[in-house]
N, CA, C, O and the ligand as a Tripos MOL2 file, in Angstrom:
@<TRIPOS>MOLECULE
protein
  245   243    62     0     0
PROTEIN
NO_CHARGES

@<TRIPOS>ATOM
      1 N          58.2340  -40.3400   15.1360 N.3       1 MET1
      2 CA         57.2530  -39.2650   14.9620 C.3       1 MET1
      3 C          56.9270  -39.1010   13.4740 C.2       1 MET1
      4 O          57.8120  -39.1490   12.6190 O.2       1 MET1
      5 N          55.6660  -38.9090   13.1960 N.am      2 SER2
      6 CA         55.2930  -38.7650   11.7930 C.3       2 SER2
      7 C          54.5310  -37.4640   11.5950 C.2       2 SER2
      8 O          54.0090  -36.8770   12.5430 O.2       2 SER2
      9 N          54.4830  -37.0400   10.3740 N.am      3 THR3
     10 CA         53.7470  -35.8240   10.0610 C.3       3 THR3
     11 C          52.8340  -36.0840    8.8860 C.2       3 THR3
     12 O          53.1330  -36.9020    8.0160 O.2       3 THR3
     13 N          51.7130  -35.3750    8.8680 N.am      4 THR4
     14 CA         50.7590  -35.5870    7.7870 C.3       4 THR4
     15 C          50.8640  -34.4850    6.7390 C.2       4 THR4
     16 O          50.0980  -34.4570    5.7760 O.2       4 THR4
     17 N          51.8150  -33.5800    6.9330 N.am      5 ILE5
     18 CA         51.9550  -32.4650    5.9960 C.3       5 ILE5
     19 C          52.5190  -32.9720    4.6730 C.2       5 ILE5
     20 O          53.5360  -33.6640    4.6430 O.2       5 ILE5
     21 N          51.8560  -32.6240    3.6000 N.am      6 GLU6
     22 CA         52.3060  -33.1070    2.3010 C.3       6 GLU6
     23 C          52.8000  -31.9930    1.4020 C.2       6 GLU6
     24 O          53.5730  -32.2300    0.4740 O.2       6 GLU6
     25 N          52.3520  -30.7790    1.6780 N.am      7 LYS7
     26 CA         52.6880  -29.6690    0.7990 C.3       7 LYS7
     27 C          52.9450  -28.4060    1.6050 C.2       7 LYS7
     28 O          52.2040  -28.0930    2.5370 O.2       7 LYS7
     29 N          54.0010  -27.6810    1.2410 N.am      8 CYS8
     30 CA         54.2650  -26.3990    1.8650 C.3       8 CYS8
     31 C          53.1830  -25.4030    1.4600 C.2       8 CYS8
     32 O          52.8380  -25.2920    0.2840 O.2       8 CYS8
     33 N          52.6450  -24.6700    2.4590 N.am      9 THR9
     34 CA         51.5840  -23.7140    2.1430 C.3       9 THR9
     35 C          52.1330  -22.4970    1.4120 C.2       9 THR9
     36 O          51.3750  -21.7480    0.7960 O.2       9 THR9
     37 N          53.4310  -22.2980    1.4770 N.am     10 ASP10
     38 CA         54.0410  -21.1100    0.8830 C.3      10 ASP10
     39 C          54.5280  -21.3460   -0.5440 C.2      10 ASP10
     40 O          54.2070  -20.5680   -1.4430 O.2      10 ASP10
     41 N          55.3050  -22.4200   -0.7610 N.am     11 CYS11
     42 CA         55.9020  -22.6240   -2.0860 C.3      11 CYS11
     43 C          55.4180  -23.8960   -2.7650 C.2      11 CYS11
     44 O          55.7380  -24.1400   -3.9280 O.2      11 CYS11
     45 N          54.6430  -24.7160   -2.0410 N.am     12 GLY12
     46 CA         54.1470  -25.9500   -2.6350 C.3      12 GLY12
     47 C          55.1580  -27.0810   -2.6120 C.2      12 GLY12
     48 O          54.9060  -28.1540   -3.1610 O.2      12 GLY12
     49 N          56.3010  -26.8480   -1.9790 N.am     13 GLY13
     50 CA         57.3390  -27.8710   -1.8940 C.3      13 GLY13
     51 C          56.8840  -29.0720   -1.0930 C.2      13 GLY13
     52 O          55.9700  -28.9730   -0.2750 O.2      13 GLY13
     53 N          57.5180  -30.1950   -1.3270 N.am     14 THR14
     54 CA         57.0890  -31.4280   -0.6620 C.3      14 THR14
     55 C          58.2050  -32.0650    0.1620 C.2      14 THR14
     56 O          58.0640  -33.1980    0.6230 O.2      14 THR14
     57 N          59.3160  -31.3460    0.3510 N.am     15 SER15
     58 CA         60.4050  -31.8910    1.1610 C.3      15 SER15
     59 C          60.4720  -31.1400    2.4850 C.2      15 SER15
     60 O          60.5350  -29.9110    2.5170 O.2      15 SER15
     61 N          60.4580  -31.8990    3.5690 N.am     16 PHE16
     62 CA         60.4530  -31.2740    4.8850 C.3      16 PHE16
     63 C          61.4950  -31.9050    5.7840 C.2      16 PHE16
     64 O          61.9010  -33.0510    5.5940 O.2      16 PHE16
     65 N          61.9170  -31.1280    6.7690 N.am     17 VAL17
     66 CA         62.7860  -31.6650    7.7930 C.3      17 VAL17
     67 C          62.1960  -31.2550    9.1360 C.2      17 VAL17
     68 O          61.6090  -30.1810    9.2660 O.2      17 VAL17
     69 N          62.3570  -32.1190   10.1280 N.am     18 GLN18
     70 CA         61.8820  -31.7760   11.4590 C.3      18 GLN18
     71 C          63.0530  -31.3740   12.3260 C.2      18 GLN18
     72 O          64.0980  -32.0250   12.3190 O.2      18 GLN18
     73 N          62.8740  -30.2900   13.0800 N.am     19 ALA19
     74 CA         63.9510  -29.7730   13.8990 C.3      19 ALA19
     75 C          63.3940  -29.2360   15.2050 C.2      19 ALA19
     76 O          62.2120  -28.9060   15.3010 O.2      19 ALA19
     77 N          64.2550  -29.1520   16.2080 N.am     20 SER20
     78 CA         63.8480  -28.5880   17.4960 C.3      20 SER20
     79 C          64.8820  -27.5770   17.9360 C.2      20 SER20
     80 O          66.0720  -27.7380   17.6650 O.2      20 SER20
     81 N          64.4240  -26.5140   18.6280 N.am     21 ASP21
     82 CA         65.3900  -25.5680   19.1890 C.3      21 ASP21
     83 C          65.7520  -25.9480   20.6290 C.2      21 ASP21
     84 O          66.5400  -25.2640   21.2810 O.2      21 ASP21
     85 N          65.1730  -27.0300   21.1060 N.am     22 PHE22
     86 CA         65.4660  -27.5600   22.4400 C.3      22 PHE22
     87 C          65.1340  -26.5770   23.5530 C.2      22 PHE22
     88 O          65.6670  -26.6730   24.6580 O.2      22 PHE22
     89 N          64.2580  -25.6400   23.2560 N.am     23 ILE23
     90 CA         63.7410  -24.7600   24.2920 C.3      23 ILE23
     91 C          62.3470  -25.2650   24.6490 C.2      23 ILE23
     92 O          61.4840  -25.4150   23.7850 O.2      23 ILE23
     93 N          62.1480  -25.5190   25.9180 N.am     24 ASN24
     94 CA         60.8760  -26.1010   26.3050 C.3      24 ASN24
     95 C          59.7830  -25.0570   26.4020 C.2      24 ASN24
     96 O          59.9950  -23.9340   26.8600 O.2      24 ASN24
     97 N          58.6320  -25.4590   25.9630 N.am     25 LEU25
     98 CA         57.4220  -24.6600   26.1350 C.3      25 LEU25
     99 C          56.8300  -25.0530   27.4790 C.2      25 LEU25
    100 O          56.6360  -26.2360   27.7600 O.2      25 LEU25
    101 N          56.5400  -24.0410   28.3180 N.am     26 ARG26
    102 CA         56.0540  -24.3630   29.6540 C.3      26 ARG26
    103 C          54.7110  -23.7120   29.9250 C.2      26 ARG26
    104 O          54.4270  -22.6270   29.4180 O.2      26 ARG26
    105 N          53.8880  -24.3720   30.7210 N.am     27 PRO27
    106 CA         52.5830  -23.7960   31.0410 C.3      27 PRO27
    107 C          52.7330  -22.5170   31.8540 C.2      27 PRO27
    108 O          53.5910  -22.4350   32.7330 O.2      27 PRO27
    109 N          51.9090  -21.5260   31.5640 N.am     28 LEU28
    110 CA         51.9960  -20.2140   32.2110 C.3      28 LEU28
    111 C          51.8210  -20.2850   33.7140 C.2      28 LEU28
    112 O          52.4840  -19.5580   34.4530 O.2      28 LEU28
    113 N          50.9340  -21.1560   34.1720 N.am     29 ASP29
    114 CA         50.6080  -21.1790   35.5990 C.3      29 ASP29
    115 C          51.4740  -22.1470   36.3830 C.2      29 ASP29
    116 O          51.2940  -22.3020   37.5910 O.2      29 ASP29
    117 N          52.4240  -22.8080   35.7040 N.am     30 LYS30
    118 CA         53.3100  -23.7410   36.4170 C.3      30 LYS30
    119 C          54.7410  -23.4820   35.9830 C.2      30 LYS30
    120 O          55.3110  -24.2290   35.1880 O.2      30 LYS30
    121 N          55.3040  -22.4280   36.5080 N.am     31 LYS31
    122 CA         56.6130  -21.9840   36.0340 C.3      31 LYS31
    123 C          57.7370  -22.9600   36.3670 C.2      31 LYS31
    124 O          58.8100  -22.8990   35.7650 O.2      31 LYS31
    125 N          57.5000  -23.8570   37.3180 N.am     32 LEU32
    126 CA         58.5400  -24.8200   37.6610 C.3      32 LEU32
    127 C          58.4380  -26.0970   36.8340 C.2      32 LEU32
    128 O          59.2720  -26.9950   36.9410 O.2      32 LEU32
    129 N          57.4190  -26.1550   36.0260 N.am     33 SER33
    130 CA         57.2340  -27.3250   35.1810 C.3      33 SER33
    131 C          58.3760  -27.4350   34.1680 C.2      33 SER33
    132 O          58.8860  -26.4320   33.6670 O.2      33 SER33
    133 N          58.7550  -28.6620   33.8860 N.am     34 ILE34
    134 CA         59.8160  -28.8810   32.8930 C.3      34 ILE34
    135 C          59.3200  -28.5010   31.5020 C.2      34 ILE34
    136 O          60.0720  -27.9840   30.6760 O.2      34 ILE34
    137 N          58.0510  -28.7650   31.2620 N.am     35 GLY35
    138 CA         57.4760  -28.4520   29.9660 C.3      35 GLY35
    139 C          57.8790  -29.4560   28.9110 C.2      35 GLY35
    140 O          58.2840  -30.5760   29.2220 O.2      35 GLY35
    141 N          57.7680  -29.0530   27.6780 N.am     36 SER36
    142 CA         58.0250  -29.9810   26.5830 C.3      36 SER36
    143 C          58.7190  -29.2780   25.4240 C.2      36 SER36
    144 O          58.4880  -28.0990   25.1550 O.2      36 SER36
    145 N          59.5640  -30.0270   24.7570 N.am     37 GLU37
    146 CA         60.2360  -29.4900   23.5770 C.3      37 GLU37
    147 C          59.2520  -29.2360   22.4460 C.2      37 GLU37
    148 O          58.2090  -29.8820   22.3420 O.2      37 GLU37
    149 N          59.6190  -28.2700   21.5990 N.am     38 ARG38
    150 CA         58.8340  -28.0150   20.4050 C.3      38 ARG38
    151 C          59.5260  -28.6400   19.2070 C.2      38 ARG38
    152 O          60.7540  -28.6380   19.1130 O.2      38 ARG38
    153 N          58.7540  -29.1570   18.3230 N.am     39 VAL39
    154 CA         59.3120  -29.7400   17.1000 C.3      39 VAL39
    155 C          58.7690  -28.9620   15.9060 C.2      39 VAL39
    156 O          57.5570  -28.8510   15.7240 O.2      39 VAL39
    157 N          59.6620  -28.4370   15.1120 N.am     40 TYR40
    158 CA         59.2880  -27.6580   13.9410 C.3      40 TYR40
    159 C          59.3780  -28.5300   12.6970 C.2      40 TYR40
    160 O          60.3060  -29.3240   12.5430 O.2      40 TYR40
    161 N          58.4120  -28.3710   11.8240 N.am     41 THR41
    162 CA         58.5250  -28.9850   10.5030 C.3      41 THR41
    163 C          58.8170  -27.8640    9.5100 C.2      41 THR41
    164 O          58.0110  -26.9510    9.3320 O.2      41 THR41
    165 N          59.9730  -27.9470    8.8730 N.am     42 VAL42
    166 CA         60.4550  -26.8590    8.0280 C.3      42 VAL42
    167 C          60.5390  -27.3090    6.5760 C.2      42 VAL42
    168 O          61.0540  -28.3860    6.2750 O.2      42 VAL42
    169 N          60.0270  -26.4720    5.6840 N.am     43 CYS43
    170 CA         60.1260  -26.7370    4.2520 C.3      43 CYS43
    171 C          61.5840  -26.6160    3.8060 C.2      43 CYS43
    172 O          62.2450  -25.6140    4.0790 O.2      43 CYS43
    173 N          62.0740  -27.6430    3.1200 N.am     44 LEU44
    174 CA         63.4650  -27.6310    2.6770 C.3      44 LEU44
    175 C          63.6730  -26.6940    1.4920 C.2      44 LEU44
    176 O          64.8040  -26.3120    1.1910 O.2      44 LEU44
    177 N          62.6000  -26.3300    0.8300 N.am     45 ASP45
    178 CA         62.7290  -25.4950   -0.3590 C.3      45 ASP45
    179 C          62.7740  -24.0060   -0.0360 C.2      45 ASP45
    180 O          63.5690  -23.2660   -0.6150 O.2      45 ASP45
    181 N          61.9090  -23.5590    0.9010 N.am     46 CYS46
    182 CA         61.8550  -22.1180    1.1550 C.3      46 CYS46
    183 C          62.0750  -21.7590    2.6180 C.2      46 CYS46
    184 O          62.1950  -20.5800    2.9490 O.2      46 CYS46
    185 N          62.1300  -22.7550    3.4990 N.am     47 GLY47
    186 CA         62.3800  -22.4710    4.9030 C.3      47 GLY47
    187 C          61.1470  -22.1300    5.7050 C.2      47 GLY47
    188 O          61.2480  -21.8150    6.8910 O.2      47 GLY47
    189 N          59.9880  -22.1850    5.0850 N.am     48 GLU48
    190 CA         58.7440  -21.9210    5.7950 C.3      48 GLU48
    191 C          58.5520  -22.9510    6.9130 C.2      48 GLU48
    192 O          58.7240  -24.1510    6.6980 O.2      48 GLU48
    193 N          58.1940  -22.4690    8.1060 N.am     49 VAL49
    194 CA         57.8290  -23.3990    9.1760 C.3      49 VAL49
    195 C          56.3610  -23.7530    8.9860 C.2      49 VAL49
    196 O          55.4760  -22.9350    9.2400 O.2      49 VAL49
    197 N          56.1150  -24.9580    8.5450 N.am     50 VAL50
    198 CA         54.7430  -25.3310    8.2090 C.3      50 VAL50
    199 C          53.9910  -25.8960    9.4060 C.2      50 VAL50
    200 O          52.7630  -25.9850    9.3910 O.2      50 VAL50
    201 N          54.7400  -26.2810   10.4540 N.am     51 SER51
    202 CA         54.0870  -26.8390   11.6260 C.3      51 SER51
    203 C          54.9770  -26.6970   12.8480 C.2      51 SER51
    204 O          56.1880  -26.9030   12.7670 O.2      51 SER51
    205 N          54.3860  -26.3490   13.9650 N.am     52 ILE52
    206 CA         55.1060  -26.3920   15.2330 C.3      52 ILE52
    207 C          54.3190  -27.3240   16.1450 C.2      52 ILE52
    208 O          53.1390  -27.1040   16.4160 O.2      52 ILE52
    209 N          54.9870  -28.3550   16.6050 N.am     53 LYS53
    210 CA         54.3100  -29.3030   17.4710 C.3      53 LYS53
    211 C          55.0050  -29.3770   18.8090 C.2      53 LYS53
    212 O          56.2280  -29.2610   18.8990 O.2      53 LYS53
    213 N          54.2080  -29.5740   19.8560 N.am     54 VAL54
    214 CA         54.7710  -29.8280   21.1790 C.3      54 VAL54
    215 C          54.9560  -31.3380   21.3110 C.2      54 VAL54
    216 O          54.0350  -32.1250   21.0960 O.2      54 VAL54
    217 N          56.1900  -31.7080   21.6760 N.am     55 LYS55
    218 CA         56.5440  -33.1160   21.6820 C.3      55 LYS55
    219 C          55.7070  -33.9180   22.6840 C.2      55 LYS55
    220 O          55.2070  -34.9950   22.3590 O.2      55 LYS55
    221 N          55.5610  -33.3990   23.8750 N.am     56 ASN56
    222 CA         54.8310  -34.1160   24.9160 C.3      56 ASN56
    223 C          53.7780  -33.2070   25.5450 C.2      56 ASN56
    224 O          53.9750  -32.6740   26.6370 O.2      56 ASN56
    225 N          52.6630  -33.0370   24.8450 N.am     57 PRO57
    226 CA         51.6330  -32.1000   25.3180 C.3      57 PRO57
    227 C          51.1490  -32.4030   26.7310 C.2      57 PRO57
    228 O          50.7170  -31.4950   27.4420 O.2      57 PRO57
    229 N          51.2170  -33.6560   27.1450 N.am     58 GLU58
    230 CA         50.7340  -34.0000   28.4930 C.3      58 GLU58
    231 C          51.5930  -33.3510   29.5730 C.2      58 GLU58
    232 O          51.1560  -33.2400   30.7190 O.2      58 GLU58
    233 N          52.7980  -32.9240   29.2310 N.am     59 LYS59
    234 CA         53.6640  -32.2770   30.2070 C.3      59 LYS59
    235 C          53.2720  -30.8310   30.4530 C.2      59 LYS59
    236 O          53.8270  -30.1840   31.3410 O.2      59 LYS59
    237 N          52.3210  -30.3130   29.6810 N.am     60 LEU60
    238 CA         51.8540  -28.9360   29.8640 C.3      60 LEU60
    239 C          50.6540  -28.8810   30.8090 C.2      60 LEU60
    240 O          50.1830  -27.7980   31.1540 O.2      60 LEU60
    241 N          50.1750  -30.0180   31.2170 N.am     61 ILE61
    242 CA         48.9990  -30.0510   32.0900 C.3      61 ILE61
    243 C          49.4060  -29.7330   33.5240 C.2      61 ILE61
    244 O          48.5580  -29.7110   34.4160 O.2      61 ILE61
    245 ZN         58.1860  -24.0270    0.9990 Zn       62 ZN62
@<TRIPOS>BOND
     1     1     2 1
     2     2     3 1
     3     3     4 2
     4     3     5 am
     5     5     6 1
     6     6     7 1
     7     7     8 2
     8     7     9 am
     9     9    10 1
    10    10    11 1
    11    11    12 2
    12    11    13 am
    13    13    14 1
    14    14    15 1
    15    15    16 2
    16    15    17 am
    17    17    18 1
    18    18    19 1
    19    19    20 2
    20    19    21 am
    21    21    22 1
    22    22    23 1
    23    23    24 2
    24    23    25 am
    25    25    26 1
    26    26    27 1
    27    27    28 2
    28    27    29 am
    29    29    30 1
    30    30    31 1
    31    31    32 2
    32    31    33 am
    33    33    34 1
    34    34    35 1
    35    35    36 2
    36    35    37 am
    37    37    38 1
    38    38    39 1
    39    39    40 2
    40    39    41 am
    41    41    42 1
    42    42    43 1
    43    43    44 2
    44    43    45 am
    45    45    46 1
    46    46    47 1
    47    47    48 2
    48    47    49 am
    49    49    50 1
    50    50    51 1
    51    51    52 2
    52    51    53 am
    53    53    54 1
    54    54    55 1
    55    55    56 2
    56    55    57 am
    57    57    58 1
    58    58    59 1
    59    59    60 2
    60    59    61 am
    61    61    62 1
    62    62    63 1
    63    63    64 2
    64    63    65 am
    65    65    66 1
    66    66    67 1
    67    67    68 2
    68    67    69 am
    69    69    70 1
    70    70    71 1
    71    71    72 2
    72    71    73 am
    73    73    74 1
    74    74    75 1
    75    75    76 2
    76    75    77 am
    77    77    78 1
    78    78    79 1
    79    79    80 2
    80    79    81 am
    81    81    82 1
    82    82    83 1
    83    83    84 2
    84    83    85 am
    85    85    86 1
    86    86    87 1
    87    87    88 2
    88    87    89 am
    89    89    90 1
    90    90    91 1
    91    91    92 2
    92    91    93 am
    93    93    94 1
    94    94    95 1
    95    95    96 2
    96    95    97 am
    97    97    98 1
    98    98    99 1
    99    99   100 2
   100    99   101 am
   101   101   102 1
   102   102   103 1
   103   103   104 2
   104   103   105 am
   105   105   106 1
   106   106   107 1
   107   107   108 2
   108   107   109 am
   109   109   110 1
   110   110   111 1
   111   111   112 2
   112   111   113 am
   113   113   114 1
   114   114   115 1
   115   115   116 2
   116   115   117 am
   117   117   118 1
   118   118   119 1
   119   119   120 2
   120   119   121 am
   121   121   122 1
   122   122   123 1
   123   123   124 2
   124   123   125 am
   125   125   126 1
   126   126   127 1
   127   127   128 2
   128   127   129 am
   129   129   130 1
   130   130   131 1
   131   131   132 2
   132   131   133 am
   133   133   134 1
   134   134   135 1
   135   135   136 2
   136   135   137 am
   137   137   138 1
   138   138   139 1
   139   139   140 2
   140   139   141 am
   141   141   142 1
   142   142   143 1
   143   143   144 2
   144   143   145 am
   145   145   146 1
   146   146   147 1
   147   147   148 2
   148   147   149 am
   149   149   150 1
   150   150   151 1
   151   151   152 2
   152   151   153 am
   153   153   154 1
   154   154   155 1
   155   155   156 2
   156   155   157 am
   157   157   158 1
   158   158   159 1
   159   159   160 2
   160   159   161 am
   161   161   162 1
   162   162   163 1
   163   163   164 2
   164   163   165 am
   165   165   166 1
   166   166   167 1
   167   167   168 2
   168   167   169 am
   169   169   170 1
   170   170   171 1
   171   171   172 2
   172   171   173 am
   173   173   174 1
   174   174   175 1
   175   175   176 2
   176   175   177 am
   177   177   178 1
   178   178   179 1
   179   179   180 2
   180   179   181 am
   181   181   182 1
   182   182   183 1
   183   183   184 2
   184   183   185 am
   185   185   186 1
   186   186   187 1
   187   187   188 2
   188   187   189 am
   189   189   190 1
   190   190   191 1
   191   191   192 2
   192   191   193 am
   193   193   194 1
   194   194   195 1
   195   195   196 2
   196   195   197 am
   197   197   198 1
   198   198   199 1
   199   199   200 2
   200   199   201 am
   201   201   202 1
   202   202   203 1
   203   203   204 2
   204   203   205 am
   205   205   206 1
   206   206   207 1
   207   207   208 2
   208   207   209 am
   209   209   210 1
   210   210   211 1
   211   211   212 2
   212   211   213 am
   213   213   214 1
   214   214   215 1
   215   215   216 2
   216   215   217 am
   217   217   218 1
   218   218   219 1
   219   219   220 2
   220   219   221 am
   221   221   222 1
   222   222   223 1
   223   223   224 2
   224   223   225 am
   225   225   226 1
   226   226   227 1
   227   227   228 2
   228   227   229 am
   229   229   230 1
   230   230   231 1
   231   231   232 2
   232   231   233 am
   233   233   234 1
   234   234   235 1
   235   235   236 2
   236   235   237 am
   237   237   238 1
   238   238   239 1
   239   239   240 2
   240   239   241 am
   241   241   242 1
   242   242   243 1
   243   243   244 2
@<TRIPOS>SUBSTRUCTURE
     1 MET1         2 RESIDUE 1 A MET
     2 SER2         6 RESIDUE 1 A SER
     3 THR3        10 RESIDUE 1 A THR
     4 THR4        14 RESIDUE 1 A THR
     5 ILE5        18 RESIDUE 1 A ILE
     6 GLU6        22 RESIDUE 1 A GLU
     7 LYS7        26 RESIDUE 1 A LYS
     8 CYS8        30 RESIDUE 1 A CYS
     9 THR9        34 RESIDUE 1 A THR
    10 ASP10       38 RESIDUE 1 A ASP
    11 CYS11       42 RESIDUE 1 A CYS
    12 GLY12       46 RESIDUE 1 A GLY
    13 GLY13       50 RESIDUE 1 A GLY
    14 THR14       54 RESIDUE 1 A THR
    15 SER15       58 RESIDUE 1 A SER
    16 PHE16       62 RESIDUE 1 A PHE
    17 VAL17       66 RESIDUE 1 A VAL
    18 GLN18       70 RESIDUE 1 A GLN
    19 ALA19       74 RESIDUE 1 A ALA
    20 SER20       78 RESIDUE 1 A SER
    21 ASP21       82 RESIDUE 1 A ASP
    22 PHE22       86 RESIDUE 1 A PHE
    23 ILE23       90 RESIDUE 1 A ILE
    24 ASN24       94 RESIDUE 1 A ASN
    25 LEU25       98 RESIDUE 1 A LEU
    26 ARG26      102 RESIDUE 1 A ARG
    27 PRO27      106 RESIDUE 1 A PRO
    28 LEU28      110 RESIDUE 1 A LEU
    29 ASP29      114 RESIDUE 1 A ASP
    30 LYS30      118 RESIDUE 1 A LYS
    31 LYS31      122 RESIDUE 1 A LYS
    32 LEU32      126 RESIDUE 1 A LEU
    33 SER33      130 RESIDUE 1 A SER
    34 ILE34      134 RESIDUE 1 A ILE
    35 GLY35      138 RESIDUE 1 A GLY
    36 SER36      142 RESIDUE 1 A SER
    37 GLU37      146 RESIDUE 1 A GLU
    38 ARG38      150 RESIDUE 1 A ARG
    39 VAL39      154 RESIDUE 1 A VAL
    40 TYR40      158 RESIDUE 1 A TYR
    41 THR41      162 RESIDUE 1 A THR
    42 VAL42      166 RESIDUE 1 A VAL
    43 CYS43      170 RESIDUE 1 A CYS
    44 LEU44      174 RESIDUE 1 A LEU
    45 ASP45      178 RESIDUE 1 A ASP
    46 CYS46      182 RESIDUE 1 A CYS
    47 GLY47      186 RESIDUE 1 A GLY
    48 GLU48      190 RESIDUE 1 A GLU
    49 VAL49      194 RESIDUE 1 A VAL
    50 VAL50      198 RESIDUE 1 A VAL
    51 SER51      202 RESIDUE 1 A SER
    52 ILE52      206 RESIDUE 1 A ILE
    53 LYS53      210 RESIDUE 1 A LYS
    54 VAL54      214 RESIDUE 1 A VAL
    55 LYS55      218 RESIDUE 1 A LYS
    56 ASN56      222 RESIDUE 1 A ASN
    57 PRO57      226 RESIDUE 1 A PRO
    58 GLU58      230 RESIDUE 1 A GLU
    59 LYS59      234 RESIDUE 1 A LYS
    60 LEU60      238 RESIDUE 1 A LEU
    61 ILE61      242 RESIDUE 1 A ILE
    62 ZN62       245 GROUP 0 **** ****
């Protein structure tokens, strides 16, 4: 997985780490759906979450 983020919007830092809380995001109208994990891109300098991505968006359909 790659990210195009180059600069933190909060502190201007350029070091990031990607992390997941392993809680799946699920579609509202399909409560039995497995859903998909969220992946956070976090600034290593200030902790700002600069991006939240759904790992497998097709699983929300
Ligand atoms: Zn930052």
